[in-house]
C-alpha positions as CSV (number, residue, x, y, z in Angstrom):
1,M,31.9,7.7,32.7
2,Y,31.5,8.2,29.2
3,I,29.6,5.8,26.6
4,K,30.4,5.7,23.2
5,E,27.8,4.5,20.7
6,V,27.8,4.2,16.9
7,F,24.2,4.1,15.3
8,D,23.4,3.8,11.6
9,I,20.6,6.0,9.6
10,K,21.0,4.1,6.7
11,N,23.1,6.6,4.9
12,K,24.8,7.9,7.5
13,T,26.9,6.4,10.8
14,I,27.3,8.9,13.9
15,D,29.3,8.6,16.8
16,R,28.1,9.7,19.8
17,V,29.2,10.1,23.2
18,E,27.2,10.2,26.4
19,G,28.0,11.1,30.1
20,S,27.4,13.1,33.1
21,G,27.8,16.3,31.2
22,G,25.3,15.6,28.7
23,T,25.2,14.5,25.0
24,F,28.0,15.2,22.4
25,I,27.8,14.4,18.7
26,L,31.6,13.8,17.4
27,K,31.0,13.4,14.0
28,A,29.0,12.1,11.2
29,R,30.7,10.2,8.4
30,Q,29.2,9.5,5.0
31,Q,28.5,6.0,4.1
32,Q,27.3,4.7,0.6
33,P,23.9,6.7,0.2
34,K,20.7,4.5,-0.1
35,E,18.1,6.3,-2.0
36,V,15.0,6.0,-0.4
37,E,11.3,7.4,-0.8
38,M,7.9,6.7,-0.8
39,R,4.6,7.2,-0.3
40,N,1.7,6.4,2.3
41,C,-1.9,6.4,3.3
42,L,-2.5,10.2,3.1
43,K,-6.0,11.3,2.3
44,A,-6.8,14.9,3.4
45,M,-2.8,16.2,3.7
46,V,-2.5,16.1,0.0
47,L,-4.8,19.5,0.0
48,G,-1.6,21.4,-0.3
49,I,1.2,19.2,-1.5
50,V,2.3,21.2,-4.6
51,L,5.0,21.5,-2.0
52,L,6.5,24.5,-1.4
53,V,7.7,24.2,-5.0
54,S,6.4,24.7,-8.5
55,T,3.2,27.0,-9.3
56,V,0.7,25.7,-12.1
57,V,0.8,22.1,-13.1
58,Q,0.4,22.1,-17.0
59,A,-2.8,20.3,-18.8
60,Q,-0.8,17.3,-20.0
61,S,2.9,17.6,-18.1
62,L,4.3,18.4,-14.9
63,N,7.0,20.7,-14.1
64,P,9.8,19.4,-12.1
65,I,10.2,20.2,-8.5
66,A,12.2,23.2,-8.5
67,G,14.0,25.4,-5.7
68,S,16.0,24.7,-2.3
69,A,15.2,25.0,1.2
70,E,17.0,28.8,1.2
71,A,15.0,29.9,-1.4
72,L,11.7,28.9,0.3
73,T,11.8,29.4,4.0
74,P,14.9,30.1,5.8
75,V,16.6,27.4,7.9
76,A,16.6,28.2,11.4
77,E,17.8,26.4,15.0
78,V,14.9,24.1,16.1
79,M,12.9,26.0,19.1
80,E,13.0,24.2,22.0
81,G,11.4,24.7,25.6
82,G,7.8,23.6,26.4
83,M,5.4,21.7,24.1
84,M,6.9,20.9,21.1
85,K,4.4,20.9,17.9
86,L,3.9,17.4,16.6
87,P,2.5,18.0,13.1
88,A,-0.6,15.8,12.2
89,I,-3.2,15.1,9.1
90,T,-6.4,14.3,8.7
91,W,-6.4,10.5,8.6
92,G,-7.1,7.2,10.4
93,G,-3.2,7.1,11.1
94,E,-3.6,9.9,13.6
95,Y,-5.3,7.7,16.3
96,A,-2.2,6.7,17.6
97,M,-0.7,10.3,18.4
98,V,-4.1,11.5,20.2
99,Y,-4.0,8.1,22.3
100,A,-0.6,8.3,23.2
101,N,-0.9,12.1,23.8
102,G,-3.6,10.9,26.5
103,N,-6.6,11.3,24.2
104,S,-5.5,15.5,24.0
105,K,-4.2,17.6,21.9
106,T,-1.4,18.5,24.7
107,T,0.2,15.8,26.5
108,T,-1.3,14.7,29.8
109,P,1.1,13.8,32.5
110,D,-0.4,10.1,32.9
111,S,-0.4,9.3,28.8
112,I,1.8,7.0,27.4
113,F,3.7,10.0,26.1
114,G,3.4,11.3,29.5
115,K,5.2,8.8,31.0
116,M,7.9,8.8,28.6
117,G,8.7,12.2,29.4
118,L,7.9,13.7,26.1
119,K,5.8,16.9,25.7
120,F,3.9,17.6,22.5
121,E,1.0,19.9,21.5
122,I,-1.0,17.8,18.2
123,G,-1.0,20.7,15.6
124,L,-3.3,19.7,12.5
125,Q,-1.8,21.0,9.3
126,D,-3.4,19.2,6.2
127,D,-1.3,21.8,3.9
128,F,2.1,20.4,3.4
129,R,3.5,23.5,2.5
130,K,2.6,25.1,5.6
131,Q,3.7,22.1,7.5
132,L,7.1,22.3,5.7
133,A,7.7,25.5,6.5
134,D,7.4,24.9,10.4
135,Y,9.8,22.2,9.6
136,L,12.4,24.5,7.9
137,S,11.9,27.4,10.2
138,G,12.4,25.4,13.3
139,R,8.8,25.8,14.9
140,T,8.7,21.8,15.0
141,P,11.9,19.3,13.8
142,Y,9.0,16.6,12.7
143,L,7.7,16.4,9.5
144,R,4.3,14.4,8.7
145,G,3.5,12.7,5.1
146,T,3.6,10.0,2.9
147,L,6.9,8.6,2.0
148,D,6.8,9.7,-1.5
149,M,5.9,13.3,-0.2
150,I,8.8,13.5,2.1
151,K,10.7,12.4,-0.7
152,M,9.1,15.0,-3.0
153,V,11.1,17.5,-0.7
154,S,14.5,16.1,-0.9
155,E,16.0,18.3,-3.5
156,A,14.7,21.2,-1.6
157,T,16.3,20.4,1.5
158,E,19.7,18.9,0.2
159,K,21.4,21.9,0.6
160,D,21.4,22.3,3.9
161,A,22.2,19.1,5.9
162,R,20.5,20.5,9.2
163,V,17.3,19.7,7.8
164,T,17.6,16.6,5.8
165,P,14.9,14.4,6.7
166,I,15.3,11.0,8.2
167,V,12.5,8.9,8.3
168,F,12.0,7.3,11.6
169,V,8.6,5.3,11.8
170,L,6.5,3.7,9.7
171,L,2.5,4.7,10.8
172,T,0.3,2.9,8.6
173,R,-0.5,1.5,5.5
174,S,-3.5,2.7,3.3
175,T,-5.9,0.0,3.3
176,G,-9.3,1.1,2.1
177,G,-9.1,4.7,2.2
178,D,-7.9,5.3,-1.6
179,A,-9.8,4.3,-4.9
180,V,-9.6,4.3,-8.9
181,V,-12.9,5.4,-10.3
182,V,-13.8,4.2,-13.9
183,G,-16.1,4.7,-16.5
184,P,-18.5,1.7,-17.9
185,D,-16.0,0.8,-20.7
186,I,-13.0,-0.1,-18.4
187,K,-13.0,-3.5,-16.9
188,N,-9.6,-3.8,-15.7
189,I,-6.1,-2.3,-15.5
190,R,-5.3,-2.6,-19.3
191,D,-8.5,-1.1,-20.1
192,L,-6.7,2.0,-18.9
193,S,-4.6,2.5,-21.9
194,G,-5.2,5.5,-23.6
195,K,-7.6,6.6,-21.5
196,R,-7.8,9.6,-19.7
197,I,-6.9,9.8,-15.8
198,A,-7.3,12.3,-13.2
199,L,-5.2,12.8,-10.4
200,Q,-3.8,15.4,-7.9
201,S,-0.6,17.0,-9.1
202,Y,2.0,16.1,-6.5
203,G,-0.7,14.3,-4.5
204,P,-0.8,10.8,-2.9
205,H,-2.0,9.0,-5.9
206,L,1.0,9.1,-8.3
207,Y,3.2,6.0,-7.1
208,Y,-0.4,4.4,-7.0
209,L,-1.0,5.0,-10.5
210,W,2.5,4.0,-11.5
211,T,2.6,0.8,-9.9
212,L,-0.7,-0.6,-11.4
213,L,0.7,0.4,-14.8
214,Q,3.6,-1.4,-13.8
215,S,2.0,-4.7,-12.9
216,E,0.3,-4.5,-16.3
217,R,3.5,-4.0,-18.2
218,M,2.5,-0.5,-19.0
219,S,4.1,3.2,-18.5
220,L,2.5,6.5,-18.2
221,K,3.2,6.9,-21.8
222,D,0.1,4.6,-22.2
223,V,-2.1,6.6,-20.2
224,K,-3.4,10.5,-21.0
225,L,-3.0,12.6,-17.6
226,V,-5.7,14.9,-16.3
227,W,-4.3,17.0,-13.5
228,T,-5.9,18.8,-10.9
229,Q,-4.9,21.0,-8.1
230,D,-6.5,19.5,-5.3
231,L,-7.9,16.3,-3.9
232,F,-11.1,16.9,-2.4
233,N,-13.6,19.7,-0.9
234,A,-12.6,22.0,-4.0
235,K,-13.6,22.9,-7.7
236,D,-10.3,21.6,-9.3
237,T,-10.2,17.7,-8.1
238,P,-10.2,14.3,-10.0
239,A,-14.0,13.5,-9.1
240,E,-14.9,16.9,-10.4
241,A,-12.8,16.2,-13.6
242,M,-14.7,12.8,-14.2
243,K,-18.0,14.6,-13.3
244,K,-17.3,17.3,-16.0
245,G,-16.4,14.6,-18.7
246,K,-12.6,15.5,-18.4
247,A,-11.4,11.9,-17.3
248,D,-12.4,8.5,-18.0
249,A,-10.8,7.4,-14.7
250,A,-10.0,9.2,-11.3
251,F,-8.0,8.5,-8.6
252,T,-9.7,9.7,-5.3
253,I,-10.0,9.4,-1.4
254,I,-13.2,7.0,-0.8
255,P,-15.8,9.7,0.0
256,D,-15.4,11.1,-3.3
257,A,-15.3,7.7,-4.9
258,L,-18.6,6.3,-3.1
259,A,-20.6,9.6,-4.7
260,L,-19.1,9.0,-7.8
261,T,-20.8,5.7,-8.1
262,S,-23.7,5.8,-6.0
263,N,-22.5,4.4,-2.7
264,G,-20.1,2.1,-4.6
265,A,-22.3,0.5,-6.7
266,V,-23.0,1.9,-10.5
267,G,-23.4,5.3,-10.3
268,T,-26.6,6.2,-12.0
269,G,-25.9,9.9,-12.9
270,A,-27.9,11.2,-9.9
271,E,-27.1,13.2,-6.8
272,G,-23.3,13.8,-8.0
273,S,-22.7,10.4,-9.2
274,V,-21.5,10.0,-12.9
275,K,-23.6,7.3,-15.1
276,G,-22.0,3.7,-15.4
277,A,-19.3,4.9,-13.1
278,K,-18.0,2.0,-10.5
279,I,-15.0,1.4,-8.0
280,L,-12.5,-0.6,-10.0
281,L,-10.3,-1.3,-6.9
282,T,-9.2,0.7,-3.7
283,T,-6.3,0.2,-1.6
284,K,-7.9,-2.7,0.7
285,T,-6.7,-4.7,-2.6
286,A,-3.6,-2.4,-3.1
287,S,-2.7,-2.6,0.4
288,N,1.1,-2.1,0.2
289,V,1.5,1.0,-2.1
290,I,0.5,4.0,0.0
291,F,2.7,4.1,3.2
292,D,2.5,6.9,6.1
293,V,5.4,7.9,7.9
294,Y,7.3,10.6,10.3
295,A,10.6,12.2,9.7
296,V,12.8,14.2,12.0
297,R,15.6,16.9,10.9
298,T,18.8,15.4,10.9
299,D,20.3,18.3,13.2
300,Y,17.4,17.6,16.0
301,F,18.2,13.7,15.6
302,E,21.5,14.1,16.2
303,T,20.9,15.9,19.6
304,H,17.7,14.1,20.6
305,R,18.1,10.9,19.4
306,Y,16.3,9.5,22.3
307,E,13.7,11.6,22.4
308,V,12.7,10.5,18.8
309,Q,13.0,6.8,19.8
310,K,10.7,7.2,22.6
311,L,8.2,9.2,19.9
312,A,8.4,6.1,18.0
313,Q,8.1,3.8,20.7
314,G,4.9,5.7,22.2
315,I,3.3,5.5,18.8
316,I,3.9,2.0,18.4
317,K,2.9,1.1,21.5
318,A,-0.3,3.1,21.1
319,Q,-1.2,1.3,18.1
320,D,-0.4,-1.9,20.0
321,E,-3.5,-0.9,22.7
322,L,-5.8,0.6,20.3
323,A,-5.8,-2.7,18.3
324,R,-7.2,-4.6,21.0
325,V,-9.5,-1.8,22.0
326,F,-10.9,-1.9,18.9
327,A,-11.0,-5.7,18.6
328,D,-13.3,-6.0,21.4
329,K,-15.5,-2.7,21.4
330,D,-17.9,-4.4,23.7
331,S,-15.4,-5.0,26.7
332,N,-13.4,-1.8,26.7
333,K,-16.3,0.1,25.7
334,T,-15.4,3.3,27.9
335,A,-11.9,3.2,26.2
336,Y,-12.9,2.9,22.7
337,Q,-15.6,6.0,23.2
338,N,-13.1,7.8,24.7
339,A,-10.3,7.2,21.9
340,V,-13.0,8.1,19.2
341,K,-14.2,11.0,20.7
342,A,-10.7,12.2,21.1
343,F,-10.0,11.8,17.6
344,A,-13.1,13.5,16.7
345,R,-12.0,16.4,18.8
346,V,-8.5,16.7,18.0
347,I,-8.2,15.7,14.0
348,L,-12.0,16.4,13.1
349,S,-12.5,19.5,15.0
350,S,-15.7,18.4,16.9
351,E,-16.4,15.6,19.1
352,A,-19.8,14.9,17.6
353,A,-18.0,13.5,14.5
354,T,-17.6,10.6,15.7
355,A,-19.2,8.5,13.2
356,D,-16.8,9.8,10.4
357,A,-13.9,9.0,13.1
358,E,-14.9,5.4,13.5
359,A,-14.6,5.1,9.6
360,M,-11.4,6.6,9.4
361,Y,-9.8,4.1,11.8
362,T,-10.5,1.5,9.2
363,D,-9.3,3.5,6.5
364,C,-5.5,2.4,7.1
365,T,-3.8,-0.3,9.0
366,A,-1.4,0.2,11.6
367,A,2.0,-0.8,10.9
368,G,2.7,-2.0,14.6
369,L,6.1,-3.2,15.9
370,T,6.3,-6.7,13.5
371,L,5.9,-4.7,10.4
372,N,8.2,-1.6,11.2
373,K,11.2,-4.0,12.0
374,K,10.5,-5.8,8.6
375,F,10.1,-2.3,6.9
376,F,13.1,-0.8,7.9
377,Q,15.3,-4.1,8.8
378,D,14.7,-7.0,6.5
379,A,16.7,-6.7,3.3
380,N,14.3,-9.7,1.6
381,F,10.9,-8.0,2.5
382,A,9.6,-7.4,-0.5
383,R,7.7,-4.1,0.3
384,G,10.5,-2.8,2.5
385,F,12.2,0.8,2.9
386,T,14.9,0.4,0.1
387,K,12.9,-1.7,-2.3
388,V,9.8,0.7,-2.4
389,S,12.0,3.7,-2.3
390,D,13.6,2.7,-5.7
391,E,10.3,2.2,-7.0
392,I,9.4,5.6,-6.1
393,H,12.3,7.0,-7.5
394,Q,11.4,5.3,-10.7
395,A,7.9,6.4,-10.7
396,F,9.0,10.2,-9.8
397,M,11.8,10.3,-12.6
398,E,9.2,9.2,-15.2
399,Y,6.5,12.0,-14.2
400,G,9.3,14.2,-14.2
401,L,9.2,15.2,-10.5
402,L,12.5,14.4,-9.8
403,K,16.1,15.2,-11.5
404,K,18.5,13.3,-9.9
405,K,18.8,10.6,-7.2
406,V,18.7,12.2,-3.3
407,A,19.4,9.9,-0.6
408,L,16.7,9.9,2.0
409,A,17.6,8.4,5.2
410,G,15.9,5.7,7.4
411,V,16.6,4.7,10.9
412,D,17.2,1.2,11.9
413,W,16.1,1.1,15.8
414,N,17.1,-1.7,17.9
415,Y,13.3,-2.9,18.2
416,D,14.5,-5.6,20.8
417,T,15.1,-2.4,23.0
418,F,11.9,-1.3,21.8
419,M,9.9,-4.3,23.4
420,A,11.9,-4.1,26.9
421,E,11.4,-0.4,27.4
422,A,8.4,0.1,26.1
423,G,6.5,-3.3,26.7
424,I,5.6,-3.8,23.4
425,I,4.7,-7.2,22.1
426,A,5.7,-8.1,18.6
427,R,2.6,-9.8,17.6
428,P,3.0,-12.6,14.6
429,E,1.2,-11.5,11.2
430,A,-2.2,-12.5,10.7
431,Q,-3.1,-14.2,7.2
432,T,-5.1,-11.7,5.1
433,F,-8.1,-13.8,4.3
434,N,-10.0,-16.6,5.5
435,S,-9.1,-19.5,3.2
436,A,-12.0,-21.6,3.2
437,Q,-14.3,-18.3,2.6
438,V,-12.1,-17.5,-0.6
439,A,-12.4,-20.8,-2.0
440,A,-16.0,-21.1,-1.3
441,I,-16.2,-17.4,-3.3
442,V,-14.2,-18.5,-6.3
443,D,-16.2,-21.6,-6.4
444,Q,-19.3,-20.1,-6.7
445,R,-18.1,-17.7,-9.0
446,V,-17.1,-20.5,-11.1
447,K,-20.4,-22.1,-11.3
448,Q,-21.7,-19.4,-12.1
449,G,-19.3,-18.2,-15.0
450,T,-18.5,-15.0,-13.2
451,L,-15.0,-15.3,-12.0
452,A,-13.9,-12.5,-14.2
453,D,-15.8,-10.2,-12.1
454,G,-13.3,-8.2,-10.1
455,Q,-10.7,-9.0,-12.2
456,I,-7.7,-6.5,-12.1
457,F,-5.4,-7.6,-14.8
458,P,-5.9,-9.7,-17.8
459,M,-5.1,-13.4,-17.3
460,F,-1.5,-14.8,-18.2
461,S,-0.5,-18.6,-18.5
462,I,2.2,-20.9,-18.4
463,F,2.2,-24.2,-20.0
464,F,3.5,-28.0,-19.3
465,K,4.2,-31.1,-21.2
466,P,2.0,-34.4,-21.4
467,N,2.1,-36.1,-18.1
468,Q,3.9,-33.1,-16.2
469,V,2.7,-32.7,-12.8
470,S,6.0,-30.7,-11.2
471,F,6.7,-27.1,-12.0
472,A,10.4,-25.8,-11.4
473,G,10.8,-22.5,-10.2
474,A,13.9,-22.0,-12.5
475,Y,12.1,-23.0,-15.3
476,Y,9.2,-20.3,-14.9
477,E,11.3,-17.7,-13.1
478,N,9.6,-15.0,-15.0
479,E,6.1,-15.8,-14.4
480,Y,6.8,-16.6,-11.1
481,Q,8.8,-13.2,-10.5
482,R,5.5,-11.4,-12.1
483,V,3.2,-13.3,-9.2
484,I,5.4,-12.4,-6.7
485,G,5.7,-8.8,-7.3
486,D,2.0,-8.4,-7.9
487,M,0.8,-10.1,-5.0
488,T,3.0,-8.2,-2.8
489,K,1.9,-4.8,-3.6
490,L,-1.5,-6.1,-3.8
491,G,-2.0,-7.4,-0.5
492,G,-5.6,-7.6,-0.6
493,A,-6.1,-9.5,-4.1
494,V,-6.5,-13.2,-4.6
495,L,-4.6,-15.1,-7.2
496,V,-6.4,-17.8,-8.6
497,I,-4.6,-20.5,-10.0
498,E,-6.5,-22.1,-12.6
499,G,-5.5,-25.8,-13.9
500,H,-6.5,-27.0,-17.4
501,S,-6.3,-30.4,-19.0
502,D,-6.2,-31.6,-22.6
503,P,-9.7,-33.6,-23.6
504,M,-8.0,-35.7,-26.5
505,E,-8.4,-39.1,-24.3
506,Y,-12.3,-38.1,-23.6
507,L,-13.0,-37.3,-27.1
508,R,-11.0,-40.7,-28.2
509,S,-12.6,-42.7,-25.8
510,K,-16.3,-41.3,-26.8
511,K,-15.4,-41.9,-30.5
512,E,-14.6,-45.5,-29.5
513,G,-18.1,-45.8,-27.9
514,K,-17.3,-46.1,-24.3
515,P,-20.2,-46.4,-21.8
516,A,-21.1,-43.1,-20.2
517,V,-19.9,-44.3,-16.6
518,V,-16.3,-44.4,-18.3
519,L,-16.5,-41.2,-19.7
520,S,-17.8,-39.6,-16.6
521,Q,-14.6,-41.0,-14.8
522,I,-12.4,-39.7,-17.4
523,R,-14.0,-36.4,-16.8
524,Q,-13.5,-36.3,-12.8
525,V,-9.6,-37.8,-13.3
526,A,-8.7,-34.6,-15.5
527,K,-10.4,-32.4,-13.1
528,N,-8.3,-34.0,-10.2
529,L,-5.3,-33.6,-12.1
530,S,-5.8,-30.3,-13.5
531,Y,-6.2,-29.3,-9.9
532,Q,-3.0,-30.9,-8.5
533,R,-1.3,-29.1,-11.2
534,A,-2.8,-25.8,-9.8
535,L,-1.6,-27.0,-6.6
536,S,1.7,-27.8,-7.4
537,V,2.2,-24.6,-9.2
538,Q,1.1,-22.5,-6.0
539,Q,3.8,-24.6,-3.9
540,S,6.4,-24.0,-6.5
541,I,5.7,-20.7,-6.3
542,M,6.3,-20.3,-2.5
543,E,8.9,-22.4,-2.8
544,Y,10.7,-20.3,-5.1
545,A,9.7,-17.0,-3.2
546,K,11.1,-18.5,-0.1
547,S,14.2,-19.4,-1.9
548,K,14.2,-15.5,-2.7
549,G,13.8,-14.6,1.3
550,I,10.4,-13.5,0.1
551,A,7.7,-14.9,2.4
552,L,4.1,-14.9,0.9
553,D,0.8,-15.1,2.4
554,P,-0.8,-18.8,1.7
555,S,-4.2,-17.0,1.9
556,Q,-3.9,-14.9,-0.9
557,F,-4.0,-18.1,-3.0
558,T,-6.9,-20.3,-4.4
559,M,-6.3,-23.0,-6.6
560,V,-9.4,-24.4,-9.4
561,G,-9.3,-27.7,-11.3
562,H,-10.9,-26.9,-14.7
563,G,-10.6,-30.4,-16.6
564,F,-10.9,-30.0,-19.9
565,E,-14.3,-28.0,-19.2
566,Q,-12.3,-24.8,-21.1
567,P,-10.5,-25.9,-23.7
568,K,-8.3,-23.3,-25.9
569,T,-9.7,-25.0,-28.7
570,G,-12.9,-24.5,-27.9
571,V,-16.3,-26.0,-27.5
572,C,-18.1,-27.7,-30.4
573,G,-21.5,-28.7,-28.8
574,A,-21.5,-30.5,-26.0
575,D,-17.9,-31.3,-26.0
576,P,-14.5,-29.8,-26.3
577,C,-13.4,-29.3,-29.8
578,A,-10.7,-31.7,-31.0
579,A,-7.5,-30.3,-31.5
580,K,-6.0,-30.4,-35.2
581,S,-2.6,-29.8,-34.8
582,E,0.1,-30.4,-31.9
583,Q,0.2,-26.8,-31.3
584,E,-3.6,-26.8,-30.6
585,W,-3.4,-29.8,-28.6
586,L,-0.5,-28.5,-26.5
587,S,-2.4,-24.9,-26.0
588,N,-4.8,-27.1,-23.7
589,M,-2.1,-27.9,-20.8
590,R,-2.2,-24.9,-19.2
591,V,-2.4,-22.9,-16.1
592,E,-3.9,-20.0,-15.5
593,F,-3.2,-17.3,-13.2
594,R,-6.0,-14.2,-12.6
595,I,-6.1,-11.9,-10.1
596,I,-9.2,-10.7,-8.6
597,Q,-10.4,-8.6,-5.6
598,V,-13.0,-9.7,-3.2
599,E,-13.3,-6.7,-1.6
600,A,-17.0,-6.8,-1.5
601,E,-16.8,-10.1,0.0
602,A,-16.6,-9.1,3.6
603,T,-16.7,-12.8,5.1
604,A,-13.5,-13.6,2.9
605,F,-11.6,-10.8,5.0
606,K,-10.7,-11.6,8.9
607,P,-11.2,-8.7,10.8
608,L,-9.1,-6.2,11.7
């Protein structure tokens, strides 16, 4: 009895027959390619991401990646028998693999992997060139990196179909492990224009920088790139470039960011910090930019599909169990301590490094079943596999890293099967913020006049007509698309929608000598009306996004009604200045958008 199954790999359809005699691949027929690249949470991995490719990066330019699989490491069949090598990097996302392996470097029989019939030896390899050499030579069929790193090797592997990488699981998103450190004269992303920005060549922050510039309608031409060979623990890093005065800003991992800024405050110039340096933002704010994945060789996937599926299942199951363990450490004290010690031993090479191990768990957020399903299958998901891949392609073309489109495949698993076979629960996504806490923080900043603190991008506005209370998405489409694009990438940022009113009625009433109680009422009505307009705009944005199949997190929005306290016409003494023209009059009738970060306000974030 043979069963024929057709399964999709995004850009290929493979016919497979199974039976008592084994598994047979009938054919692989090419479909319309869907180019996919990406980038993910990486931290220590980028040590050698010059990717088996180029040699030296010149001061202000990048040499395109050159070479092929044949020119680098000879391609050989995957070595089978015994324990399969599973590459890992120095990153918090590796908790799932260590835990699924039985809190051991080699699979234990009673572990998640062991019970699935898998046998792995976790091999720490932060040098991506060496990891890729193992992949090409067949010492392992697996490749561990960020999506954009996997994309970088696409041109080098495309000439041998055996080693074409297929992305089969999303591990994590970087949610705090990567940071942008800036000098004292840089207040927001727009201020990066014309500045020298240090980042590692072929490192994990290229797409990160490009994304931030794109959000501000800027390009790489607007900044001066200062390339470094390494990311950390070396002399030629972005942090060192900033220390030596060679850069005005640096893209770094969080330990270096804390060192440059005197432990996250403002650099004093002492103990390795840079005077006046501060963290502009981290991936706790830009939480949907850097993605971590596993990829597998095409030839191995075609003959070992169910092994690869079980690996993905085991990782997601481990993430699910670890989330419960870490969420209630006291009730799960033994399990928690065992997981932390095992991670320290296997990934940090010392069981004594538990403090670092604990901190690394929070540097990124496990994708789990729900996000994996959305990422690979939901065509409308704003940060899905295909959409992010297209952006990475644009970025790499602009950097000069890619010369042409090369498709990168991704697997669409049957996630219902995942749940049934592995006992994984699809958990609903929680809101990012405590809305009440965010509203309180914003209200306090408004009263203190510090709302611009932590503002990532300069404000932009939409205008309305007299007595207007509704805001049609079709009319404000360009502005709404900008909001949706920014907020889906900056999953840890807050959008403050500020309503403003025109002061003319108040000024006329005062001129007519109406009593103070009437003037006070007019002022309060203006505040209420401006808040209602801000709320209407927020609801309109949510509805517009929903009409496009995009679900926004309502906890990322907070509304403020200023009334006529902050008119565009300015303030004359204790009162707003009167408009001198119809244009000035209409300028006060506006709703403004301000994207801010509240990373320092721990109570605003819901616990992981």
